[in-house]
C-alpha positions, 0 to 999 in steps of 0.5 A, a space after each residue: 124611722 117609725 118606732 114600734 110602741 107595742 107588738 102583740 101576737 093576737 092569734 097564730 100568724 096574725 100580729 098587731 103593731 102600734 107605730 108612732 106616726 103622728 102625721 098619719 094618725 092626724 089624717 087617718 080615716 076609716 078604710 085607709 091604709 099605709 105603705 110600710 118598708 121594713 128596712 132600706 132594702 125591703 119591699 113596700 107592702 100595703 097594710 090597712 090601718 086598724 086604729 089610730 090615736 090622734 092625741 097619742 100620735 100613733 096608728 095600729 096595724 093588724 097583719 097576717 104572715 103571708 110572705 117574706 116581708 110580713 114574716 120578718 115584720 112579725 119578728 119585730 118587737 116594741 122599741 124597734 123601728 120601721 124604715 118608712 111608713 107612708 100614708 094615709 092612702 086610699 079613698 076612705 070608706 063612705 060613711 052614712 046612715 044606711 039602716 042596718 049595716 053588716 060588717 063581715 071579716 075573716 083573718 086579718 080582715 077582723 082588724 081592718 073592719 074595726 074603724 068602719 064598724 065604729 064609724 057606721 055605729 057613730 053615724 046612727 046605723 044598726 051594725 051587725 059584725 060577723 067574724 069568721 075563722 077556721 076554728 074558735 081559737 083563731 078569732 080575736 077582738 070579739 070583745 072590742 067589736 061588741 063595744 061598737 056593734 049592736 050584735 056580734 056573730 061568731 062564724 067558724 068552720 069546724 064547729 068549735 063554736 055553736 053550729 058550723 057556719 061560714 059568713 055567707 050562711 050567716 047573711 042568709 040566716 039573718 034574711 031568712 029570720 026576717 031581718 033586713 040588711 041595707 049594706 054589707 061591707 066585707 074584709 078579708 081574703 078574696 075567696 071569702 069576699 067572692 062568696 059573700 058577694 055571690 050571696 048578697 047579689 041575688 038578694 039585691 044587697 049593696 056590698 063593698 
């Protein structure tokens, strides 16, 4: 059993849990995930590792309520335990000195991008973080990202923060203003990632 140390509701339908998992925390790298099973009869669901504490022996997961398992997980609180947690899994994100790296994230992807943003900055890159939501109140971790980014750009669809823009618009704006982008790393729903890729491909910008 894996005890939940902390539980937060970040914004509507998006939650954070910090789970005791010393062996996972010790080996975790940016871009990896875990497989979580809520109880003995629960399904196995993959969730990206948003952060970890080597010394404290815990990992942090940010997830969105999208189905039965994540809806049930959202009802858990500090002190409850998960039936199983397997990881870290997946090939870690390749971290290197690229130049200017733009990390973009929407919804649960904002949590998933944090380890990569931090690692890219530590590797000597200039890191621009772009976070997106339908409205300003659905954004989170803005201040946390500011601490590990050179610049944070807010992108909302309803005009509740500055001009109405989406992530592809922000990438185009950076290029049109004379900026250079050496790498884009996108985190979020498949539709947002598709639009991001369609924007960067004609520009010849490598995109993950």
